[in-house]
NUVEXKOL-902570 format. One record per residue (C-alpha): residue number from 1; residue in one letter; x, y negated, z negated. Coordinates in steps of 0.05 Angstrom, whole numbers, plus 5000, padded with zeros to 4 digits. Layout:
BEGIN
  seq  type     x     y     z
  NUM     A     X     Y     Z
...
// end
This chain:
BEGIN
  seq  type     x     y     z
    1     M  5154  3951  4146
    2     N  5159  3876  4113
    3     D  5111  3834  4148
    4     D  5163  3787  4159
    5     I  5197  3837  4215
    6     K  5148  3828  4265
    7     Q  5167  3883  4322
    8     S  5145  3831  4370
    9     D  5191  3780  4356
   10     P  5257  3781  4399
   11     R  5293  3759  4326
   12     A  5275  3830  4299
   13     R  5301  3866  4356
   14     W  5368  3827  4357
   15     M  5365  3844  4282
   16     W  5362  3920  4298
   17     F  5410  3923  4350
   18     F  5461  3885  4313
   19     I  5450  3918  4250
   20     A  5474  3989  4299
   21     I  5527  3958  4331
   22     A  5558  3919  4270
   23     V  5560  3987  4240
   24     L  5583  4027  4295
   25     V  5644  3981  4311
   26     R  5677  3984  4240
   27     M  5660  4066  4247
   28     A  5701  4063  4318
   29     F  5744  4023  4283
   30     W  5758  4056  4220
   31     I  5769  4120  4264
   32     A  5818  4085  4314
   33     T  5868  4050  4276
   34     D  5854  4083  4192
   35     R  5875  4004  4186
   36     V  5907  3997  4108
   37     W  5917  3926  4088
   38     E  5982  3911  4055
   39     D  5938  3867  4003
   40     A  5882  3920  3989
   41     L  5931  3978  3960
   42     I  5953  3916  3911
   43     T  5884  3925  3885
   44     I  5869  4000  3895
   45     R  5934  4004  3846
   46     H  5897  3981  3791
   47     A  5843  4019  3797
   48     E  5886  4088  3806
   49     N  5932  4076  3743
   50     A  5867  4056  3705
   51     A  5831  4120  3724
   52     R  5902  4162  3700
   53     G  5888  4118  3633
   54     Q  5955  4079  3652
   55     G  5911  4011  3642
   56     L  5879  3964  3689
   57     T  5939  3943  3723
   58     H  5992  3946  3783
   59     H  6050  3985  3732
   60     P  6055  3996  3665
   61     L  6124  3981  3663
   62     Q  6103  3898  3676
   63     G  6088  3897  3597
   64     A  6017  3886  3578
   65     P  5962  3889  3632
   66     V  5962  3840  3689
   67     H  5907  3811  3723
   68     G  5936  3820  3786
   69     F  5875  3821  3833
   70     T  5831  3758  3851
   71     S  5770  3791  3865
   72     P  5722  3829  3810
   73     I  5684  3868  3859
   74     S  5750  3884  3895
   75     V  5776  3925  3835
   76     L  5707  3948  3805
   77     I  5687  3993  3871
   78     P  5754  4021  3872
   79     L  5750  4038  3798
   80     V  5688  4077  3808
   81     A  5709  4121  3864
   82     E  5776  4132  3828
   83     C  5740  4159  3759
   84     V  5690  4201  3800
   85     Q  5744  4233  3848
   86     Q  5819  4202  3846
   87     G  5843  4188  3922
   88     S  5770  4158  3943
   89     A  5783  4093  3926
   90     L  5798  4071  3994
   91     F  5742  4115  4031
   92     L  5689  4081  3985
   93     M  5710  4004  3995
   94     R  5708  4029  4073
   95     V  5635  4061  4070
   96     V  5610  3997  4031
   97     S  5641  3949  4077
   98     C  5596  3990  4124
   99     I  5536  3981  4081
  100     A  5547  3905  4064
  101     A  5553  3900  4148
  102     A  5486  3924  4158
  103     F  5459  3875  4099
  104     T  5502  3824  4130
  105     I  5464  3823  4194
  106     F  5387  3828  4158
  107     I  5407  3771  4103
  108     A  5429  3731  4164
  109     Y  5365  3744  4205
  110     R  5327  3730  4147
  111     I  5364  3666  4137
  112     A  5346  3654  4220
  113     I  5269  3658  4203
  114     E  5261  3623  4146
  115     P  5209  3564  4156
  116     S  5260  3514  4143
  117     V  5315  3542  4189
  118     N  5269  3576  4242
  119     L  5330  3592  4292
  120     S  5311  3606  4365
  121     S  5310  3673  4390
  122     T  5379  3652  4434
  123     A  5411  3623  4365
  124     T  5396  3676  4329
  125     F  5427  3722  4382
  126     F  5495  3692  4371
  127     L  5494  3696  4297
  128     L  5474  3761  4288
  129     G  5523  3774  4339
  130     F  5574  3734  4318
  131     L  5569  3771  4247
  132     A  5564  3837  4280
  133     I  5626  3839  4320
  134     E  5681  3783  4313
  135     F  5751  3819  4297
  136     H  5773  3796  4234
  137     Q  5704  3814  4197
  138     I  5713  3880  4216
  139     L  5781  3885  4203
  140     F  5788  3868  4135
  141     G  5730  3908  4104
  142     I  5753  3976  4140
  143     A  5822  3958  4116
  144     G  5808  3959  4046
  145     M  5788  3885  4021
  146     E  5726  3863  3989
  147     T  5717  3810  4051
  148     Q  5653  3840  4082
  149     C  5615  3837  4011
  150     V  5640  3765  4006
  151     V  5605  3748  4069
  152     L  5541  3788  4043
  153     I  5536  3753  3989
  154     N  5555  3693  4001
  155     L  5488  3689  4061
  156     F  5450  3727  4006
  157     A  5457  3669  3955
  158     F  5440  3619  4011
  159     W  5383  3660  4025
  160     R  5358  3662  3956
  161     F  5365  3589  3957
  162     L  5317  3570  4007
  163     A  5265  3623  3987
  164     G  5266  3594  3920
  165     G  5254  3628  3855
  166     I  5286  3633  3789
  167     A  5311  3703  3783
  168     S  5333  3714  3851
  169     L  5378  3649  3854
  170     G  5408  3667  3786
  171     I  5428  3736  3803
  172     A  5455  3712  3877
  173     L  5495  3656  3839
  174     S  5525  3711  3795
  175     L  5541  3761  3852
  176     V  5576  3702  3883
  177     M  5628  3695  3822
  178     W  5635  3770  3815
  179     A  5657  3762  3887
  180     R  5707  3711  3888
  181     P  5733  3653  3829
  182     D  5723  3609  3892
  183     G  5651  3624  3888
  184     V  5644  3564  3840
  185     L  5647  3522  3890
  186     L  5584  3553  3930
  187     V  5546  3564  3856
  188     G  5562  3482  3849
  189     I  5530  3466  3910
  190     L  5468  3505  3903
  191     L  5453  3486  3837
  192     L  5463  3412  3859
  193     G  5414  3429  3906
  194     V  5363  3452  3858
  195     I  5373  3385  3812
  196     L  5365  3343  3881
  197     Q  5302  3380  3892
  198     K  5281  3346  3817
  199     R  5272  3417  3791
  200     F  5314  3402  3727
  201     L  5290  3458  3689
  202     H  5289  3517  3748
  203     A  5370  3493  3752
  204     A  5384  3502  3680
  205     M  5350  3566  3681
  206     V  5382  3596  3745
  207     G  5451  3568  3716
  208     A  5438  3598  3654
  209     L  5421  3662  3682
  210     A  5472  3666  3732
  211     L  5524  3648  3674
  212     L  5492  3705  3636
  213     L  5502  3765  3686
  214     F  5581  3737  3690
  215     A  5590  3730  3619
  216     P  5618  3808  3614
  217     W  5664  3799  3665
  218     I  5688  3735  3625
  219     L  5687  3770  3566
  220     F  5724  3820  3588
  221     T  5788  3794  3620
  222     E  5799  3741  3561
  223     I  5793  3810  3512
  224     Y  5833  3850  3559
  225     Y  5881  3794  3593
  226     G  5876  3748  3553
  227     S  5848  3698  3606
  228     Y  5795  3694  3654
  229     V  5839  3661  3707
  230     P  5870  3722  3749
  231     H  5944  3723  3741
  232     T  5950  3722  3812
  233     I  5921  3650  3815
  234     V  5974  3627  3768
  235     A  6031  3659  3812
  236     K  6004  3634  3872
  237     K  5998  3553  3846
  238     Q  6077  3555  3832
  239     T  6084  3571  3904
  240     L  6031  3568  3945
  241     F  5999  3499  3925
  242     R  6041  3443  3945
  243     T  6046  3381  3911
  244     F  6112  3334  3935
  245     S  6115  3318  3873
  246     D  6195  3317  3889
  247     A  6181  3257  3940
  248     P  6218  3197  3936
  249     D  6175  3142  3946
  250     S  6087  3130  3951
  251     W  6099  3117  4027
  252     T  6141  3182  4037
  253     Y  6095  3223  3992
  254     S  6034  3189  4035
  255     Q  6067  3207  4096
  256     L  6090  3281  4080
  257     W  6013  3289  4049
  258     A  5989  3258  4115
  259     S  6030  3305  4167
  260     E  6005  3368  4124
  261     I  5935  3356  4119
  262     W  5934  3348  4191
  263     R  5977  3411  4203
  264     R  5925  3452  4159
  265     F  5866  3417  4193
  266     N  5899  3440  4259
  267     F  5899  3512  4230
  268     L  5832  3516  4219
  269     R  5813  3489  4283
  270     L  5841  3557  4313
  271     W  5792  3603  4284
  272     F  5726  3562  4320
  273     S  5745  3612  4378
  274     P  5769  3683  4391
  275     L  5831  3704  4363
  276     Y  5879  3759  4337
  277     G  5911  3740  4265
  278     G  5921  3817  4243
  279     T  6009  3815  4237
  280     G  6005  3754  4200
  281     N  6008  3704  4258
  282     V  5947  3675  4284
  283     I  5949  3689  4362
  284     N  5904  3655  4419
  285     F  5910  3711  4472
  286     V  5841  3688  4500
  287     R  5875  3638  4548
  288     G  5834  3569  4550
  289     A  5819  3569  4475
  290     R  5828  3494  4449
  291     P  5768  3472  4493
  292     L  5731  3528  4464
  293     Q  5746  3508  4391
  294     I  5729  3439  4411
  295     L  5667  3456  4438
  296     Y  5642  3500  4377
  297     L  5670  3445  4331
  298     A  5628  3394  4367
  299     I  5560  3429  4372
  300     A  5577  3459  4299
  301     L  5579  3377  4280
  302     I  5514  3367  4311
  303     G  5489  3425  4271
  304     F  5513  3392  4207
  305     A  5473  3324  4226
  306     D  5420  3360  4234
  307     A  5419  3397  4171
  308     L  5449  3334  4130
  309     R  5367  3314  4158
  310     R  5338  3371  4129
  311     P  5325  3368  4048
  312     S  5319  3440  4046
  313     L  5379  3457  4090
  314     R  5431  3398  4056
  315     V  5466  3442  4014
  316     L  5495  3480  4076
  317     P  5535  3435  4101
  318     L  5559  3400  4039
  319     Y  5590  3474  4017
  320     V  5618  3477  4090
  321     A  5656  3417  4076
  322     M  5678  3425  4006
  323     Y  5700  3487  4021
  324     A  5743  3458  4080
  325     S  5770  3403  4033
  326     Y  5788  3463  3990
  327     L  5823  3505  4045
  328     V  5861  3440  4083
  329     I  5880  3406  4005
  330     M  5890  3464  3963
  331     M  5932  3512  4004
  332     I  5989  3512  4047
  333     Q  5968  3570  4096
  334     P  5906  3607  4062
  335     A  5893  3679  4069
  336     W  5850  3697  4127
  337     W  5803  3733  4086
  338     Y  5786  3670  4046
  339     I  5763  3639  4111
  340     L  5717  3692  4141
  341     P  5651  3676  4093
  342     W  5667  3604  4104
  343     L  5660  3615  4184
  344     G  5589  3650  4176
  345     N  5570  3587  4145
  346     V  5603  3546  4199
  347     A  5567  3595  4252
  348     I  5497  3572  4221
  349     L  5511  3505  4235
  350     F  5538  3520  4302
  351     V  5470  3553  4323
  352     L  5430  3490  4292
  353     G  5474  3448  4331
  354     L  5456  3493  4397
  355     D  5376  3492  4375
  356     R  5382  3413  4361
  357     L  5415  3406  4439
  358     G  5358  3457  4460
  359     R  5303  3406  4436
  360     Y  5338  3355  4477
  361     A  5342  3392  4536
  362     E  5273  3397  4537
  363     G  5241  3399  4610
  364     N  5311  3403  4642
  365     G  5320  3468  4666
  366     I  5390  3469  4686
  367     A  5415  3445  4617
  368     K  5369  3498  4587
  369     Q  5406  3557  4624
  370     A  5472  3523  4606
  371     L  5455  3524  4527
  372     A  5436  3593  4540
  373     T  5491  3609  4565
  374     I  5539  3589  4512
  375     P  5529  3642  4458
  376     V  5530  3697  4516
  377     V  5600  3669  4537
  378     Y  5628  3660  4464
  379     L  5592  3739  4445
  380     S  5633  3760  4507
  381     L  5699  3740  4493
  382     Y  5694  3757  4414
  383     A  5674  3829  4437
  384     F  5744  3822  4482
  385     A  5778  3808  4428
  386     T  5749  3854  4380
  387     V  5766  3914  4438
  388     C  5838  3881  4446
  389     G  5854  3868  4367
  390     T  5833  3942  4351
  391     F  5887  3979  4393
  392     A  5932  3928  4367
  393     E  5920  3936  4300
  394     R  5930  4017  4312
  395     H  5993  4002  4336
  396     V  6009  3956  4268
  397     Q  5989  4007  4227
  398     L  6028  4069  4265
  399     G  6086  4030  4283
  400     I  6098  3990  4228
  401     E  6059  4010  4164
  402     N  6059  4085  4171
  403     A  6125  4090  4209
  404     C  6163  4035  4158
  405     R  6135  4008  4101
  406     A  6106  4071  4070
  407     K  6168  4119  4092
  408     I  6213  4052  4054
  409     G  6160  4062  3987
  410     K  6168  4139  3996
  411     W  6248  4132  4002
  412     L  6250  4080  3936
  413     E  6214  4140  3897
  414     E  6258  4196  3918
  415     H  6316  4155  3900
  416     V  6303  4098  3849
  417     V  6301  4116  3777
  418     A  6233  4102  3746
  419     D  6242  4039  3702
  420     A  6292  4012  3755
  421     W  6269  3936  3787
  422     V  6263  3929  3862
  423     A  6245  3860  3885
  424     C  6211  3852  3950
  425     E  6152  3814  3983
  426     C  6120  3874  4010
  427     L  6083  3891  3945
  428     G  6028  3929  3976
  429     Y  6060  3982  4003
  430     L  6116  3994  3971
  431     G  6086  3986  3899
  432     T  6033  4032  3918
  433     Y  6086  4087  3953
  434     S  6148  4085  3899
  435     N  6112  4069  3837
  436     R  6164  4024  3811
  437     P  6162  3961  3778
  438     I  6170  3907  3833
  439     L  6188  3841  3831
  440     D  6153  3809  3881
  441     Y  6147  3734  3904
  442     P  6108  3700  3889
  443     G  6085  3747  3831
  444     L  6029  3768  3842
  445     C  6025  3825  3788
  446     S  6096  3810  3747
  447     P  6093  3761  3695
  448     R  6171  3774  3699
  449     S  6170  3733  3771
  450     V  6127  3678  3748
  451     R  6169  3661  3696
  452     A  6235  3657  3729
  453     I  6201  3618  3786
  454     A  6180  3569  3740
  455     Q  6254  3559  3727
  456     I  6267  3541  3799
  457     P  6257  3475  3832
  458     E  6195  3473  3872
  459     R  6224  3464  3940
  460     K  6283  3510  3931
  461     R  6227  3562  3906
  462     S  6231  3627  3954
  463     L  6240  3710  3938
  464     L  6319  3693  3956
  465     A  6318  3650  3898
  466     L  6278  3690  3848
  467     I  6327  3751  3863
  468     D  6393  3700  3851
  469     R  6364  3681  3777
  470     E  6343  3757  3765
  471     K  6391  3800  3798
  472     P  6347  3861  3806
  473     E  6377  3930  3816
  474     W  6341  3941  3884
  475     L  6328  3899  3939
  476     V  6285  3907  4009
  477     L  6289  3851  4053
  478     R  6290  3839  4124
  479     P  6347  3825  4162
  480     A  6338  3749  4175
  481     E  6316  3753  4090
  482     W  6395  3785  4078
  483     A  6425  3737  4124
  484     Q  6396  3680  4093
  485     F  6408  3700  4023
  486     E  6483  3704  4048
  487     R  6482  3634  4066
  488     D  6450  3602  4007
  489     H  6469  3650  3940
  490     P  6543  3680  3963
  491     A  6565  3686  3896
  492     S  6501  3738  3888
  493     W  6494  3774  3957
  494     Q  6571  3803  3945
  495     E  6541  3836  3880
  496     Y  6493  3875  3931
  497     E  6512  3937  3977
  498     L  6474  3959  4032
  499     V  6453  4032  4024
  500     E  6394  4047  4077
  501     R  6355  4018  4140
  502     F  6291  4031  4162
  503     L  6261  4011  4227
  504     A  6185  4005  4255
  505     D  6172  4040  4317
  506     R  6191  3989  4375
  507     D  6142  4031  4421
  508     H  6088  4018  4384
  509     I  6105  3939  4370
  510     E  6113  3935  4435
  511     A  6047  3961  4460
  512     M  6013  3925  4400
  513     G  6039  3860  4436
  514     R  6011  3879  4501
  515     W  5939  3887  4477
  516     V  5944  3809  4454
  517     F  5978  3795  4515
  518     A  6032  3769  4474
  519     D  6113  3798  4462
  520     G  6101  3845  4398
  521     L  6171  3834  4371
  522     S  6146  3750  4362
  523     L  6091  3770  4325
  524     T  6111  3811  4271
  525     I  6169  3800  4222
  526     D  6166  3874  4201
  527     E  6211  3907  4252
  528     E  6268  3925  4206
  529     F  6272  3927  4130
  530     V  6350  3943  4090
  531     I  6354  3971  4022
  532     L  6404  3948  3976
  533     Q  6430  3965  3910
  534     H  6460  3919  3861
  535     R  6539  3945  3856
  536     R  6532  3947  3767
  537     P  6542  4018  3745
// end
């Protein structure tokens, strides 16, 4: 047993407790829901094709291999599984996520007991509990995403910065880049932290080691794909990063940006309390969420100021601020899994704020008791949200994914010729189960989509505009999209005929809504799809 883990220290007992909780709740979620996330299937498809000798690409008919995934580890873990046993990629991703969850709690504990941090038992209780039971920390890893590994690597890099050492920090920073390209922000901040400590040679050696360990992936992608930059980023840049370049004047341009920045900031604020974001919508089903969010943000800001005053901790608030700016300025609405590693860092600021308030309240028994109650209240609400979210996701999987989207993919495989193109938004399920080339929007795995979208004016870019331009053989649309297609592109609309209709299981959708205290039909747009075929011979 490591000498740093003292069994008499209540923080160590919390560590062991929450390691067990983290693994158990993830296994329970796995068994209860068998949830498979749409985007996980996109990446797993690359690994499956590579193991079959068709290339590390989503579909061979897209042309040369396409770098249709963003995170290197998100494809390498499934690739290992597929090379050993075909069909085991999702299983290994889930197992790795459970293991990574246990190590996440361990690393968070090591951060808590670092002399420069030294969290109280109450603060440690909240930090470990948040990482163990927050619903989305559980959902995405077990649903096949690399999210839990990214959270672990993010915290590991911060811990190694606090602990010092060239080799361990260099390895940690290389892992950050293997996790996600936007990890370059954390790499830059931690190297800046070393430089601010006037350890210039140390910073150079750490940076060189990190680059050396990540260089193989850069070389591979440059040779194999022709570019290190993932095709997903190229596609998203055209549709998800708003520029307002067509604003008529500078005043309108400024107003548009101010309104948009405020909207995006408010979206991030929602994540400062328990919520449900499993269907693509964010639902604050814990009533009175706004005061909880404001309180959480206020305490985190106290921790932000406290960390800025500590030379060894300055990098943490700098990174939190930089990544928040990246989310708010660069993205119209970031995917949920982009936010979760950042929320782990915000949680550290929150507990630093709790401890700072605890020092202010010394000698005041009532204030001390109130502060000790805050983590318990928040974690109780997070646990409640996780229970409700788990049952909601079970109904999503059964009622939408299995009963509708997977069935559509299987229907396409049976009725569509192998080289016919299908236009749709649901690339993961439809691409996996149909094994057909997909003209997806925004073109995550389709260079054809990206080339076509580039020719469409920025404000008019959409799946329907893409279909109007390319006129693929088959369409899979939601009824609202089909109606919008008729209004916006009537000439193209007349070229297609309705072939089949698929409905999600309404009982499951309504049950999902009841678990999050909302109308299930207002939580999802995937309750119905229509399949259309072009009328040409």
